[in-house]
PyMOL CGO cylinders between C-alpha atoms (Angstrom):
from pymol import cmd
from pymol.cgo import CYLINDER

trace = [
    CYLINDER, 0.00, 0.00, 0.00, 1.41, 3.43, -0.86, 0.3, 1, 1, 1, 1, 1, 1,
    CYLINDER, 1.41, 3.43, -0.86, 2.39, 5.41, 2.23, 0.3, 1, 1, 1, 1, 1, 1,
    CYLINDER, 2.39, 5.41, 2.23, 0.01, 8.18, 1.22, 0.3, 1, 1, 1, 1, 1, 1,
    CYLINDER, 0.01, 8.18, 1.22, -2.93, 5.85, 1.72, 0.3, 1, 1, 1, 1, 1, 1,
    CYLINDER, -2.93, 5.85, 1.72, -2.01, 4.86, 5.29, 0.3, 1, 1, 1, 1, 1, 1,
    CYLINDER, -2.01, 4.86, 5.29, -4.23, 6.58, 7.86, 0.3, 1, 1, 1, 1, 1, 1,
    CYLINDER, -4.23, 6.58, 7.86, -3.33, 4.57, 10.97, 0.3, 1, 1, 1, 1, 1, 1,
    CYLINDER, -3.33, 4.57, 10.97, -0.77, 2.03, 12.14, 0.3, 1, 1, 1, 1, 1, 1,
    CYLINDER, -0.77, 2.03, 12.14, -0.34, -0.20, 15.16, 0.3, 1, 1, 1, 1, 1, 1,
    CYLINDER, -0.34, -0.20, 15.16, 2.79, -1.76, 16.61, 0.3, 1, 1, 1, 1, 1, 1,
    CYLINDER, 2.79, -1.76, 16.61, 2.26, -4.50, 19.19, 0.3, 1, 1, 1, 1, 1, 1,
    CYLINDER, 2.26, -4.50, 19.19, 4.70, -6.60, 21.16, 0.3, 1, 1, 1, 1, 1, 1,
    CYLINDER, 4.70, -6.60, 21.16, 3.96, -10.31, 21.32, 0.3, 1, 1, 1, 1, 1, 1,
    CYLINDER, 3.96, -10.31, 21.32, 2.57, -9.77, 24.82, 0.3, 1, 1, 1, 1, 1, 1,
    CYLINDER, 2.57, -9.77, 24.82, 0.04, -7.24, 23.56, 0.3, 1, 1, 1, 1, 1, 1,
    CYLINDER, 0.04, -7.24, 23.56, -0.89, -9.30, 20.51, 0.3, 1, 1, 1, 1, 1, 1,
    CYLINDER, -0.89, -9.30, 20.51, -1.85, -12.25, 22.74, 0.3, 1, 1, 1, 1, 1, 1,
    CYLINDER, -1.85, -12.25, 22.74, -5.45, -11.04, 22.75, 0.3, 1, 1, 1, 1, 1, 1,
    CYLINDER, -5.45, -11.04, 22.75, -5.65, -12.04, 19.07, 0.3, 1, 1, 1, 1, 1, 1,
    CYLINDER, -5.65, -12.04, 19.07, -2.96, -14.53, 18.20, 0.3, 1, 1, 1, 1, 1, 1,
    CYLINDER, -2.96, -14.53, 18.20, -2.81, -16.62, 21.36, 0.3, 1, 1, 1, 1, 1, 1,
    CYLINDER, -2.81, -16.62, 21.36, -6.08, -16.13, 23.23, 0.3, 1, 1, 1, 1, 1, 1,
    CYLINDER, -6.08, -16.13, 23.23, -8.37, -15.70, 20.22, 0.3, 1, 1, 1, 1, 1, 1,
    CYLINDER, -8.37, -15.70, 20.22, -10.49, -13.19, 22.14, 0.3, 1, 1, 1, 1, 1, 1,
    CYLINDER, -10.49, -13.19, 22.14, -10.49, -10.64, 19.31, 0.3, 1, 1, 1, 1, 1, 1,
    CYLINDER, -10.49, -10.64, 19.31, -9.83, -10.48, 15.60, 0.3, 1, 1, 1, 1, 1, 1,
    CYLINDER, -9.83, -10.48, 15.60, -7.16, -8.16, 14.21, 0.3, 1, 1, 1, 1, 1, 1,
    CYLINDER, -7.16, -8.16, 14.21, -9.92, -5.78, 13.11, 0.3, 1, 1, 1, 1, 1, 1,
    CYLINDER, -9.92, -5.78, 13.11, -11.40, -5.81, 16.61, 0.3, 1, 1, 1, 1, 1, 1,
    CYLINDER, -11.40, -5.81, 16.61, -7.97, -5.12, 18.10, 0.3, 1, 1, 1, 1, 1, 1,
    CYLINDER, -7.97, -5.12, 18.10, -7.56, -2.14, 15.78, 0.3, 1, 1, 1, 1, 1, 1,
    CYLINDER, -7.56, -2.14, 15.78, -11.05, -0.95, 16.74, 0.3, 1, 1, 1, 1, 1, 1,
    CYLINDER, -11.05, -0.95, 16.74, -10.10, -1.16, 20.43, 0.3, 1, 1, 1, 1, 1, 1,
    CYLINDER, -10.10, -1.16, 20.43, -6.91, 0.81, 19.77, 0.3, 1, 1, 1, 1, 1, 1,
    CYLINDER, -6.91, 0.81, 19.77, -8.78, 3.45, 17.79, 0.3, 1, 1, 1, 1, 1, 1,
    CYLINDER, -8.78, 3.45, 17.79, -11.71, 3.77, 20.17, 0.3, 1, 1, 1, 1, 1, 1,
    CYLINDER, -11.71, 3.77, 20.17, -10.13, 3.29, 23.59, 0.3, 1, 1, 1, 1, 1, 1,
    CYLINDER, -10.13, 3.29, 23.59, -6.37, 3.31, 23.10, 0.3, 1, 1, 1, 1, 1, 1,
    CYLINDER, -6.37, 3.31, 23.10, -3.50, 0.97, 23.92, 0.3, 1, 1, 1, 1, 1, 1,
    CYLINDER, -3.50, 0.97, 23.92, -4.28, 0.87, 27.66, 0.3, 1, 1, 1, 1, 1, 1,
    CYLINDER, -4.28, 0.87, 27.66, -7.63, -0.82, 26.97, 0.3, 1, 1, 1, 1, 1, 1,
    CYLINDER, -7.63, -0.82, 26.97, -6.08, -3.42, 24.70, 0.3, 1, 1, 1, 1, 1, 1,
    CYLINDER, -6.08, -3.42, 24.70, -3.49, -4.24, 27.37, 0.3, 1, 1, 1, 1, 1, 1,
    CYLINDER, -3.49, -4.24, 27.37, -6.17, -4.27, 30.07, 0.3, 1, 1, 1, 1, 1, 1,
    CYLINDER, -6.17, -4.27, 30.07, -8.00, -6.97, 28.12, 0.3, 1, 1, 1, 1, 1, 1,
    CYLINDER, -8.00, -6.97, 28.12, -4.79, -8.99, 27.73, 0.3, 1, 1, 1, 1, 1, 1,
    CYLINDER, -4.79, -8.99, 27.73, -4.17, -8.74, 31.48, 0.3, 1, 1, 1, 1, 1, 1,
    CYLINDER, -4.17, -8.74, 31.48, -7.76, -9.77, 32.23, 0.3, 1, 1, 1, 1, 1, 1,
    CYLINDER, -7.76, -9.77, 32.23, -7.34, -12.88, 30.08, 0.3, 1, 1, 1, 1, 1, 1,
    CYLINDER, -7.34, -12.88, 30.08, -4.01, -13.72, 31.72, 0.3, 1, 1, 1, 1, 1, 1,
    CYLINDER, -4.01, -13.72, 31.72, -5.52, -13.29, 35.19, 0.3, 1, 1, 1, 1, 1, 1,
    CYLINDER, -5.52, -13.29, 35.19, -8.41, -15.60, 34.27, 0.3, 1, 1, 1, 1, 1, 1,
    CYLINDER, -8.41, -15.60, 34.27, -5.97, -18.41, 33.37, 0.3, 1, 1, 1, 1, 1, 1,
    CYLINDER, -5.97, -18.41, 33.37, -3.18, -18.25, 35.95, 0.3, 1, 1, 1, 1, 1, 1,
    CYLINDER, -3.18, -18.25, 35.95, -2.24, -21.92, 35.52, 0.3, 1, 1, 1, 1, 1, 1,
    CYLINDER, -2.24, -21.92, 35.52, -2.11, -21.60, 31.70, 0.3, 1, 1, 1, 1, 1, 1,
    CYLINDER, -2.11, -21.60, 31.70, -4.56, -24.44, 31.11, 0.3, 1, 1, 1, 1, 1, 1,
    CYLINDER, -4.56, -24.44, 31.11, -7.00, -22.62, 28.81, 0.3, 1, 1, 1, 1, 1, 1,
    CYLINDER, -7.00, -22.62, 28.81, -4.20, -20.99, 26.85, 0.3, 1, 1, 1, 1, 1, 1,
    CYLINDER, -4.20, -20.99, 26.85, -0.96, -22.96, 27.26, 0.3, 1, 1, 1, 1, 1, 1,
    CYLINDER, -0.96, -22.96, 27.26, 1.97, -20.55, 27.24, 0.3, 1, 1, 1, 1, 1, 1,
    CYLINDER, 1.97, -20.55, 27.24, 5.52, -20.28, 28.50, 0.3, 1, 1, 1, 1, 1, 1,
    CYLINDER, 5.52, -20.28, 28.50, 4.86, -17.24, 30.68, 0.3, 1, 1, 1, 1, 1, 1,
    CYLINDER, 4.86, -17.24, 30.68, 1.66, -16.54, 32.58, 0.3, 1, 1, 1, 1, 1, 1,
    CYLINDER, 1.66, -16.54, 32.58, 2.25, -12.82, 32.06, 0.3, 1, 1, 1, 1, 1, 1,
    CYLINDER, 2.25, -12.82, 32.06, 4.28, -11.29, 29.25, 0.3, 1, 1, 1, 1, 1, 1,
    CYLINDER, 4.28, -11.29, 29.25, 5.40, -7.71, 28.78, 0.3, 1, 1, 1, 1, 1, 1,
    CYLINDER, 5.40, -7.71, 28.78, 2.86, -5.88, 26.67, 0.3, 1, 1, 1, 1, 1, 1,
    CYLINDER, 2.86, -5.88, 26.67, 3.49, -2.79, 24.61, 0.3, 1, 1, 1, 1, 1, 1,
    CYLINDER, 3.49, -2.79, 24.61, 1.11, -1.22, 22.10, 0.3, 1, 1, 1, 1, 1, 1,
    CYLINDER, 1.11, -1.22, 22.10, 1.47, 1.90, 19.99, 0.3, 1, 1, 1, 1, 1, 1,
    CYLINDER, 1.47, 1.90, 19.99, -1.28, 3.29, 17.78, 0.3, 1, 1, 1, 1, 1, 1,
    CYLINDER, -1.28, 3.29, 17.78, -0.74, 6.28, 15.53, 0.3, 1, 1, 1, 1, 1, 1,
    CYLINDER, -0.74, 6.28, 15.53, -3.07, 8.11, 13.18, 0.3, 1, 1, 1, 1, 1, 1,
    CYLINDER, -3.07, 8.11, 13.18, -2.47, 10.59, 10.41, 0.3, 1, 1, 1, 1, 1, 1,
    CYLINDER, -2.47, 10.59, 10.41, -3.82, 14.08, 10.98, 0.3, 1, 1, 1, 1, 1, 1,
    CYLINDER, -3.82, 14.08, 10.98, -4.71, 15.38, 7.53, 0.3, 1, 1, 1, 1, 1, 1,
    CYLINDER, -4.71, 15.38, 7.53, -5.08, 18.89, 8.97, 0.3, 1, 1, 1, 1, 1, 1,
    CYLINDER, -5.08, 18.89, 8.97, -1.42, 19.00, 10.01, 0.3, 1, 1, 1, 1, 1, 1,
    CYLINDER, -1.42, 19.00, 10.01, -0.13, 19.73, 6.50, 0.3, 1, 1, 1, 1, 1, 1,
]
cmd.load_cgo(trace, "trace")
């Protein structure tokens, strides 16, 4: 996609992407909607809630009960030009 067509971008650590790729509690589109509507803190809150609900890693087998989680969401402000 040409850079001029990009209006938003997200960068997630593997700990933040757990909501989608490990826990299956959201689709990628839903994760982007969360980031756009409520911000990175809400996405990470949902990851932490899922981790807390499975402390023994039986529902979602994983190497670490908790993983570091970082999320960045940026949007293009067309008015800034």
